[in-house]
BALUMLO-666939 format. One record per atom (N, C-alpha, C, CB): x, y, z. Coordinates in steps of 0.02 Angstrom, whole numbers, padded with zeros to 5 digits, always signed. Glycine has a CB too. Example, Ala and Ser with C-alpha at 12.3 -4.5 7.8 and 13.67 -1.06 7.14 Angstrom:
BALUMLO-666939
+00660-00284+00390
+00615-00225+00390
+00660-00165+00390
+00565-00224+00452
+00642-00112+00354
+00684-00053+00357
+00645+00002+00394
+00704-00030+00286
end
This chain:
BALUMLO-666939
-00631-01330-00350
-00615-01294-00284
-00679-01245-00276
-00537-01249-00286
-00711-01241-00218
-00768-01191-00211
-00728-01138-00175
-00839-01220-00169
-00752-01078-00200
-00729-01010-00181
-00757-00992-00109
-00752-00956-00235
-00724-00971-00069
-00743-00952-00005
-00785-00891-00002
-00686-00944+00033
-00840-00901+00025
-00888-00843+00029
-00865-00793+00076
-00957-00865+00051
-00879-00729+00062
-00869-00675+00099
-00921-00622+00103
-00814-00650+00079
-00926-00595+00163
-00973-00548+00171
-00956-00480+00167
-01000-00557+00223
-00886-00461+00143
-00853-00399+00136
-00876-00381+00076
-00781-00399+00141
-00906-00316+00066
-00924-00282+00007
-00896-00207+00000
-00997-00281+00005
-00892-00193-00062
-00864-00117-00068
-00893-00101-00139
-00771-00107-00064
-00909-00034-00136
-00934-00002-00190
-00874+00043-00230
-00994+00043-00162
-00866+00024-00284
-00811+00065-00328
-00847+00101-00389
-00749+00012-00359
-00831+00171-00381
-00854+00214-00441
-00783+00224-00482
-00891+00292-00415
-00775+00213-00542
-00722+00221-00582
-00743+00244-00664
-00684+00152-00577
-00699+00264-00689
-00708+00294-00762
-00688+00230-00808
-00654+00367-00778
-00755+00219-00845
-00732+00165-00894
-00766+00185-00965
-00757+00086-00868
-00728+00229-01004
-00756+00254-01060
-00715+00225-01129
-00754+00334-01052
-00746+00237-01180
-00725+00213-01242
-00655+00234-01263
-00771+00234-01291
-00637+00290-01244
-00571+00324-01249
-00518+00317-01191
-00585+00394-01257
-00555+00294-01130
-00507+00305-01070
-00535+00257-01024
-00504+00384-01037
-00491+00214-00994
-00502+00173-00936
-00453+00183-00879
-00500+00103-00956
-00476+00206-00825
-00438+00234-00769
-00388+00182-00741
-00486+00258-00712
-00328+00180-00752
-00285+00123-00722
-00297+00119-00645
-00205+00136-00736
-00303+00179-00608
-00309+00180-00537
-00375+00142-00526
-00309+00256-00507
-00427+00148-00553
-00490+00110-00547
-00480+00035-00552
-00537+00133-00600
-00442+00016-00600
-00420-00065-00601
-00383-00080-00544
-00373-00087-00663
-00338-00039-00526
-00290-00054-00471
-00332-00053-00395
-00224+00006-00475
-00377-00017-00399
-00424-00012-00334
-00462-00076-00333
-00480+00054-00334
-00485-00092-00387
-00534-00156-00397
-00490-00221-00371
-00559-00166-00486
-00443-00223-00402
-00388-00275-00391
-00372-00280-00316
-00320-00256-00432
-00354-00223-00287
-00334-00221-00215
-00385-00234-00170
-00306-00158-00198
-00446-00209-00189
-00513-00236-00137
-00521-00317-00154
-00600-00189-00159
-00508-00343-00208
-00528-00420-00215
-00465-00450-00182
-00542-00450-00300
-00417-00429-00186
-00360-00471-00157
-00372-00464-00077
-00280-00440-00183
-00400-00419-00044
-00418-00417+00013
-00486-00450+00039
-00414-00358+00024
-00506-00488-00015
-00574-00520+00010
-00638-00483-00001
-00571-00531+00083
-00636-00437-00035
-00697-00395-00053
-00730-00409-00111
-00681-00329-00059
-00800-00416-00097
-00839-00423-00165
-00857-00348-00183
-00913-00473-00158
-00827-00337-00252
-00838-00261-00271
-00898-00250-00320
-00771-00230-00309
-00936-00201-00298
-00998-00178-00330
-00964-00125-00377
-01058-00146-00275
-00954-00146-00442
-00910-00103-00491
-00952-00050-00529
-00875-00151-00546
-00954+00001-00514
-01000+00046-00541
-00961+00093-00593
-01035+00086-00482
-00976+00098-00656
-00938+00130-00713
-00964+00196-00718
-00945+00093-00780
-00919+00241-00732
-00935+00311-00752
-00922+00318-00818
-00900+00362-00716
-00969+00319-00864
-00950+00307-00940
-00947+00376-00988
-01008+00253-00973
-00957+00421-00948
-00949+00491-00987
-00919+00539-00947
-01016+00522-01011
-00894+00592-00980
-00871+00651-00932
-00930+00680-00893
-00836+00713-00975
-00988+00686-00916
-01042+00722-00887
-01054+00680-00821
-01108+00729-00938
-01050+00609-00822
-01060+00564-00762
-01009+00582-00720
-01058+00486-00775
-00952+00591-00743
-00892+00587-00694
-00895+00668-00654
-00806+00571-00744
-00909+00713-00691
-00924+00783-00665
-00977+00780-00613
-00946+00833-00721
-01026+00745-00622
-01093+00742-00591
-01076+00704-00526
-01152+00705-00638
-01042+00654-00530
-01015+00606-00466
-00978+00645-00432
-00971+00539-00482
-00925+00687-00457
-00881+00728-00418
-00916+00780-00373
-00836+00763-00463
-00964+00807-00405
-00992+00874-00379
-01046+00841-00318
-01036+00926-00450
-01075+00788-00340
-01122+00756-00285
-01087+00735-00223
-01159+00691-00313
-01028+00704-00225
-00991+00681-00176
-00934+00736-00148
-00963+00619-00203
-00932+00789-00179
-00879+00841-00164
-00820+00801-00162
-00889+00884-00097
-00789+00775-00225
-00717+00753-00226
-00693+00780-00291
-00707+00672-00221
-00631+00776-00285
-00594+00818-00360
-00572+00753-00403
-00508+00878-00339
-00569+00698-00378
-00545+00645-00422
-00579+00581-00423
-00481+00632-00408
-00572+00544-00466
-00601+00467-00469
-00542+00420-00487
-00666+00456-00529
-00541+00360-00456
-00596+00321-00431
-00616+00338-00352
-00576+00244-00440
-00664+00320-00335
-00694+00329-00264
-00707+00256-00238
-00768+00376-00264
-00688+00241-00179
-00716+00183-00144
-00750+00188-00082
-00669+00141-00133
-00808+00157-00075
-00851+00161-00019
-00850+00087+00027
-00926+00179-00049
-00846+00089+00077
-00851+00029+00119
-00895+00037+00175
-00787+00008+00143
-00938-00001+00188
-00995+00006+00238
-01027+00071+00241
-00972-00009+00306
-01037+00108+00188
-01062+00166+00175
-01015+00226+00181
-01115+00173+00215
-00962+00210+00199
-00907+00267+00215
-00859+00266+00158
-00863+00254+00287
-00851+00335+00137
-00805+00346+00086
-00728+00339+00110
-00820+00415+00057
-00692+00289+00072
-00624+00276+00090
-00589+00330+00051
-00599+00201+00073
-00595+00343-00022
-00561+00383-00060
-00533+00341-00118
-00512+00418-00020
-00484+00373-00148
-00450+00345-00204
-00398+00282-00197
-00416+00399-00232
-00368+00276-00243
-00315+00220-00234
-00269+00227-00182
-00275+00211-00292
-00243+00279-00175
-00186+00292-00122
-00219+00291-00045
-00147+00371-00137
-00280+00316-00047
-00318+00312+00015
-00337+00237+00036
-00383+00355+00008
-00348+00199-00019
-00377+00132-00015
-00315+00091+00013
-00408+00104-00090
-00250+00111-00013
-00191+00075-00003
-00169+00087+00076
-00134+00100-00057
-00189+00148+00084
-00169+00159+00171
-00215+00134+00209
-00163+00235+00198
-00283+00125+00189
-00321+00095+00231
-00311+00020+00243
-00379+00108+00211
-00282-00007+00188
-00264-00088+00190
-00193-00089+00225
-00259-00127+00104
-00155-00031+00241
-00080-00032+00266
-00036-00053+00208
-00067-00083+00330
-00057-00042+00142
-00003-00054+00091
+00016+00009+00051
-00026-00109+00041
+00017+00069+00080
+00023+00125+00042
+00105+00115+00024
-00003+00199+00084
+00114+00152-00036
+00180+00152-00063
+00222+00214-00031
+00175+00156-00142
+00278+00210-00036
+00327+00261-00011
+00306+00324-00056
+00410+00236-00021
+00322+00394-00024
+00315+00442-00078
+00362+00440-00129
+00315+00504-00055
+00348+00472-00181
+00396+00472-00243
+00477+00497-00236
+00363+00521-00296
+00480+00545-00180
+00541+00570-00161
+00579+00530-00107
+00531+00637-00141
+00546+00481-00089
+00573+00436-00029
+00634+00395-00055
+00513+00382+00001
+00693+00394-00017
+00747+00362-00036
+00736+00288-00041
+00799+00378+00007
+00765+00255-00081
+00757+00180-00108
+00826+00149-00128
+00708+00176-00176
+00836+00088-00113
+00885+00049-00148
+00858-00001-00206
+00921+00010-00094
+00797+00002-00205
+00775-00048-00264
+00795-00049-00323
+00718-00047-00278
+00805+00014-00362
+00843+00013-00426
+00906-00019-00420
+00856+00080-00452
+00952-00013-00376
+01005-00033-00372
+01013-00110-00365
+01028+00001-00327
+00969-00139-00322
+00955-00203-00306
+00936-00238-00376
+00899-00206-00251
+00885-00204-00402
+00864-00237-00468
+00914-00238-00534
+00802-00200-00489
+00951-00184-00524
+01009-00190-00583
+01067-00233-00558
+01041-00113-00606
+01082-00237-00505
+01144-00281-00499
+01117-00354-00505
+01187-00269-00426
+01052-00366-00486
+01027-00441-00488
+01024-00456-00559
+00952-00454-00453
+00999-00417-00614
+00995-00426-00671
+01070-00437-00696
+00957-00374-00699
+01113-00398-00678
+01179-00401-00712
+01207-00471-00689
+01229-00335-00691
+01194-00496-00627
+01222-00556-00605
+01194-00609-00643
+01214-00566-00536
+01118-00615-00654
+01091-00662-00700
+01122-00666-00767
+01024-00649-00709
+01129-00605-00799
+01160-00603-00868
+01230-00628-00868
+01159-00531-00896
+01262-00624-00815
+01336-00640-00819
+01330-00716-00812
+01386-00602-00757
+01294-00750-00777
+01283-00814-00780
+01263-00842-00848
+01238-00828-00733
+01207-00813-00882
+01192-00828-00950
+01250-00826-00993
+01143-00785-00975
+01287-00774-00992
+01339-00771-01035
+01392-00827-01027
+01368-00708-01028
+01402-00841-00963
+01459-00896-00947
+01427-00959-00973
+01481-00904-00862
+01370-00973-00962
+01330-01038-00991
+01338-01041-01064
+01248-01037-00977
+01326-00981-01100
+01328-00982-01169
+01395-00987-01199
+01296-00927-01193
+01443-00954-01162
+01519-00953-01186
+01554-01013-01164
+01559-00890-01158
+01548-01040-01102
+01586-01088-01075
+01560-01151-01057
+01612-01065-01028
+01491-01158-01063
+01448-01209-01049
+01447-01230-00976
+01463-01263-01092
+01459-01177-00938
+01455-01190-00857
+01415-01143-00830
+01522-01186-00818
+01398-01144-00761
+01355-01087-00731
+01403-01034-00708
+01307-01111-00667
+01459-01046-00673
+01506-01005-00652
+01568-01027-00672
+01504-00996-00588
+01606-00974-00688
+01682-00985-00702
+01722-00927-00686
+01696-01001-00775
+01789-00930-00701
+01828-00876-00672
+01808-00807-00709
+01909-00892-00680
+01780-00805-00767
+01756-00749-00806
+01693-00716-00781
+01746-00770-00874
+01656-00752-00743
+01592-00738-00725
+01595-00668-00688
+01562-00795-00683
+01639-00663-00635
+01643-00599-00611
+01665-00536-00654
+01682-00605-00559
+01706-00560-00697
+01733-00492-00752
+01666-00474-00784
+01799-00515-00824
+01620-00534-00808
+01570-00511-00846
+01514-00483-00803
+01547-00562-00890
+01511-00492-00743
+01454-00464-00696
+01474-00378-00692
+01457-00507-00608
+01550-00375-00675
+01559-00300-00670
+01542-00260-00741
+01639-00286-00648
+01573-00298-00791
+01568-00249-00849
+01495-00247-00868
+01615-00271-00914
+01450-00291-00856
+01385-00288-00876
+01347-00240-00836
+01356-00352-00874
+01375-00238-00770
+01351-00190-00723
+01359-00131-00741
+01376-00193-00665
+01422-00107-00772
+01441-00042-00802
+01397-00024-00860
+01514-00042-00824
+01376-00072-00906
+01339-00053-00960
+01272-00036-00936
+01339-00103-01010
+01239-00064-00896
+01173-00056-00863
+01175+00009-00823
+01155-00119-00816
+01220+00026-00785
+01226+00089-00760
+01230+00151-00804
+01278+00087-00723
+01280+00134-00856
+01281+00188-00911
+01211+00197-00951
+01341+00168-00966
+01187+00136-00950
+01117+00154-00986
+01067+00183-00951
+01086+00100-01012
+01058+00178-00890
+01020+00220-00846
+01038+00298-00844
+01029+00192-00780
+01106+00305-00847
+01121+00374-00853
+01102+00407-00925
+01195+00381-00838
+01121+00367-00979
+01106+00395-01043
+01037+00398-01064
+01140+00362-01090
+00976+00375-01025
+00907+00394-01029
+00899+00463-01034
+00872+00373-00975
+00931+00502-00989
+00923+00577-00981
+01000+00598-00958
+00859+00600-00921
+01038+00616-00999
+01106+00639-00986
+01111+00708-00958
+01145+00637-01046
+01051+00748-00975
+01049+00816-00950
+01035+00814-00866
+00988+00857-00991
+00990+00765-00854
+00963+00758-00776
+01025+00729-00739
+00892+00703-00765
+01060+00680-00777
+01112+00647-00743
+01172+00697-00726
+01136+00589-00786
+01192+00736-00780
+01243+00788-00778
+01226+00840-00717
+01245+00827-00851
+01166+00854-00708
+01144+00912-00660
+01158+00883-00589
+01059+00935-00669
+01134+00822-00582
+01142+00785-00514
+01218+00767-00500
+01097+00715-00515
+01248+00746-00547
+01313+00730-00549
+01363+00783-00518
+01328+00718-00618
+01340+00848-00543
+01373+00914-00521
+01378+00927-00455
+01342+00968-00546
+01333+00892-00416
+01320+00907-00343
+01383+00869-00302
+01240+00876-00319
+01420+00826-00319
+01471+00796-00292
+01539+00785-00329
+01447+00741-00274
+01529+00762-00385
+01591+00756-00431
+01650+00806-00433
+01567+00756-00496
+01695+00790-00416
+01751+00845-00417
+01763+00876-00476
+01813+00820-00398
+01784+00824-00520
+01803+00846-00599
+01746+00881-00638
+01823+00778-00644
+01684+00855-00625
+01633+00879-00659
+01617+00957-00636
+01576+00831-00649
+01636+00971-00574
+01634+01041-00542
+01679+01091-00566
+01646+01036-00473
+01732+01060-00596
+01789+01094-00623
+01772+01102-00709
+01862+01046-00603
+01745+01053-00727
+01737+01049-00806
+01663+01021-00817
+01799+00994-00845
+01613+01064-00821
+01554+01038-00830
+01542+00989-00875
+01519+01079-00841
+01572+00993-00934
+01557+00944-00994
+01572+00872-00978
+01600+00962-01059
+01609+00865-00923
+01630+00797-00904
+01575+00755-00875
+01686+00800-00856
+01523+00789-00840
+01467+00756-00835
+01426+00725-00895
+01432+00796-00805
+01429+00764-00952
+01391+00734-01009
+01435+00674-01038
+01377+00791-01067
+01502+00686-01034
+01541+00627-01057
+01547+00559-01025
+01600+00647-01059
+01539+00566-00960
+01544+00509-00908
+01505+00446-00927
+01517+00534-00839
+01436+00460-00943
+01397+00397-00968
+01429+00359-01030
+01322+00421-00990
+01448+00397-01069
+01481+00369-01138
+01536+00320-01121
+01515+00429-01187
+01581+00360-01076
+01641+00322-01065
+01617+00258-01020
+01700+00370-01029
+01586+00261-00966
+01557+00197-00926
+01528+00148-00968
+01502+00216-00877
+01483+00168-01010
+01448+00112-01048
+01501+00083-01104
+01375+00143-01087
+01541+00135-01135
+01589+00108-01184
+01642+00057-01158
+01624+00165-01213
+01664+00079-01102
+01720+00042-01070
+01695-00033-01053
+01745+00083-01000
+01620-00032-01021
+01596-00093-01004
+01580-00142-01062
+01541-00082-00964
+01558-00112-01126
+01558-00151-01180
+01614-00175-01210
+01529-00124-01220
+01672-00134-01203
+01739-00169-01226
+01765-00222-01183
+01795-00119-01231
+01752-00212-01111
+01780-00255-01071
+01736-00320-01071
+01789-00224-01006
+01662-00314-01088
+01634-00382-01099
+01662-00417-01154
+01564-00380-01109
+01679-00388-01210
+01699-00417-01272
+01776-00440-01258
+01691-00362-01335
+01810-00403-01216
+01883-00412-01204
+01923-00385-01273
+01900-00496-01188
+01894-00330-01284
+01924-00287-01345
+01949-00223-01319
+01868-00271-01404
+02010-00208-01356
+02039-00132-01344
+02054-00132-01270
+01981-00066-01365
+02080-00175-01231
+02086-00165-01151
+02135-00108-01149
+02115-00237-01106
+02183-00095-01193
+02224-00036-01179
+02194+00029-01180
+02273-00034-01223
+02131+00037-01199
+02086+00102-01201
+02038+00087-01147
+02046+00118-01274
+01997+00037-01143
+01939+00033-01097
+01959+00032-01021
+01897-00031-01114
+02015-00015-01015
+02045-00006-00939
+02061+00053-00906
+02103-00037-00932
+02104+00086-00944
+02131+00147-00920
+02074+00208-00916
+02191+00166-00968
+02027+00207-00961
+01968+00250-00966
+01922+00229-00899
+01926+00238-01043
+01912+00167-00880
+01870+00157-00823
+01909+00171-00756
+01841+00085-00825
+01970+00157-00762
+02007+00175-00704
+02011+00244-00691
+02069+00151-00707
+02009+00283-00736
+02017+00355-00731
+01946+00387-00702
+02038+00386-00808
+01894+00368-00736
+01828+00394-00709
+01812+00365-00639
+01768+00374-00760
+01830+00302-00632
+01810+00273-00572
+01849+00300-00518
+01816+00202-00574
+01905+00305-00527
+01954+00338-00466
+01929+00409-00442
+02035+00351-00496
+01911+00455-00496
+01883+00507-00474
+01817+00505-00441
+01882+00544-00520
+01778+00458-00478
+01717+00450-00443
+01716+00434-00372
+01683+00405-00473
+01758+00382-00358
+01766+00353-00289
+01789+00407-00241
+01817+00295-00289
+01837+00448-00253
+01873+00510-00210
+01812+00549-00199
+01938+00558-00252
+01775+00568-00255
+01713+00626-00248
+01672+00601-00194
+01663+00637-00319
+01651+00534-00206
+01592+00519-00164
+01623+00510-00091
+01549+00450-00191
+01679+00485-00083
+01715+00485-00016
+01715+00550+00014
+01787+00463-00020
+01730+00598-00019
+01736+00665+00019
+01670+00699+00030
+01782+00714-00018
+01621+00684-00022
+01553+00720-00008
+01523+00682+00044
+01502+00725-00070
+01528+00618+00051
+01488+00579+00100
+01521+00570+00171
+01474+00511+00070
+01585+00559+00166
+01624+00530+00236
+01664+00591+00261
+01684+00461+00220
+01679+00641+00222
+01722+00704+00244
+01680+00753+00252
+01776+00728+00196
+01635+00773+00196
+01598+00835+00215
+01526+00823+00247
+01589+00878+00151
+01512+00759+00246
+01449+00728+00283
+01385+00763+00251
+01452+00744+00369
+01385+00764+00189
+01330+00789+00143
+01284+00731+00139
+01356+00812+00068
+01214+00743+00129
+01165+00704+00115
+01139+00720+00046
+01116+00707+00165
+01164+00676+00005
+01148+00679-00071
+01102+00623-00102
+01214+00675-00109
+01089+00630-00160
+01057+00575-00200
+01110+00565-00248
+00983+00591-00235
+01110+00491-00258
+01165+00465-00301
+01141+00463-00380
+01186+00389-00275
+01184+00492-00417
+01166+00492-00489
+01184+00428-00521
+01201+00548-00526
+01209+00380-00485
+01231+00308-00517
+01182+00276-00562
+01246+00255-00462
+01111+00276-00544
+01059+00240-00583
+01026+00298-00606
+01011+00188-00544
+01043+00357-00636
+01020+00405-00676
+01000+00466-00631
+00964+00378-00718
+00981+00514-00672
+00973+00577-00639
+00904+00583-00614
+00991+00634-00683
+00860+00541-00604
+00790+00550-00570
+00792+00496-00521
+00724+00545-00622
+00849+00468-00490
+00845+00420-00440
+00833+00448-00375
+00902+00380-00438
+00811+00404-00324
+00813+00426-00257
+00856+00381-00208
+00743+00431-00234
+00910+00360-00238
+00959+00308-00212
+01002+00359-00166
+01006+00265-00278
+01015+00351-00121
+01062+00405-00079
+01133+00390-00089
+01050+00402+00004
+01172+00449-00097
+01237+00440-00108
+01280+00408-00051
+01261+00501-00126
+01324+00363-00064
+01353+00336-00017
+01381+00276-00033
+01317+00332+00030
+01368+00217+00005
+01399+00151-00003
+01396+00125-00077
+01365+00101+00044
+01332+00134-00095
+01320+00104-00164
+01362+00130-00220
+01249+00116-00184
+01362+00195-00222
+01407+00220-00275
+01476+00224-00263
+01391+00281-00294
+01498+00217-00198
+01567+00203-00185
+01580+00129-00213
+01584+00210-00105
+01541+00086-00202
+01548+00021-00220
+01555+00007-00293
+01497-00013-00196
+01505+00049-00334
+01506+00042-00411
+01582+00067-00430
+01442+00093-00451
+01606+00119-00402
+01669+00148-00427
+01723+00100-00402
+01681+00224-00401
+01723+00074-00341
+01775+00032-00316
+01780-00036-00374
+01755+00009-00232
+01718-00054-00385
+01708-00119-00442
+01747-00101-00504
+01621-00132-00468
+01731-00042-00527
+01762-00020-00588
+01842-00012-00585
+01729+00047-00606
+01863+00016-00524
+01939+00019-00514
+01961-00060-00512
+01961+00062-00439
+01937-00103-00481
+01966-00171-00477
+01961-00198-00544
+01931-00217-00427
+01912-00192-00577
+01899-00221-00642
+01956-00191-00692
+01821-00202-00667
+01966-00129-00692
+02017-00097-00740
+02086-00124-00724
+02018-00017-00735
+02103-00128-00652
+02171-00151-00632
+02171-00221-00657
+02187-00146-00551
+02119-00264-00643
+02121-00336-00660
+02142-00334-00733
+02049-00375-00648
+02105-00302-00773
+02107-00307-00855
+02176-00289-00872
+02052-00255-00897
+02201-00229-00843
+02269-00205-00857
+02320-00249-00845
+02284-00150-00821
+02312-00290-00787
+02371-00337-00763
+02364-00408-00814
+02360-00358-00669
+02314-00417-00855
+02305-00476-00910
+02341-00449-00966
+02224-00495-00932
+02353-00387-00975
+02388-00371-01043
+02457-00399-01044
+02394-00293-01056
end
């Protein structure tokens, strides 16, 4: 297959040193090539070269891209040039939740296949919810301090007893693991029912009664997921799972 010729060219200045290769330089090169540019890749191989380049072009950072003799800028500027700029770090997004629940669903199918020899069965939904609880708990356990701080913004029990925010991730994860294994239901189901009920009431009050705009701590303390439907769904799922498990005792 003959490669299609292109007249589009760009000059890229980026750091390529023995002890450091700028990742944004590589991303800029890749972005240019994916947009059909032939890249004249110019390496800055020492700190002196980097500082001299920045002084010459009056810029503060590298990499720097030039197209048709005009300086475009670094990777963020190049992304904006091509209309592919990413959202700001503090922008709200549902991507972490979508990814987490998608993986939970696939894991539930895998567990069903390994355990029962079929893709979907009656227990698949149970495993989906319990796996989701474990994954959500794991997200919180990565930084319990940050989670507890964000949790205090809306959880009614945590606002009365601060230590509850530090306990919650362990309860959620532990209950999810026990429910996955079908062990100690007399302990896991009431624990899940307790924390999820308080969580559902807290979210409903904060969002739908008090009309507050907050970030959800459901996927950890550094998430930009808005508090609302997602967190309420998480808690309702846990309540439903707990009630179902108790009914099976």
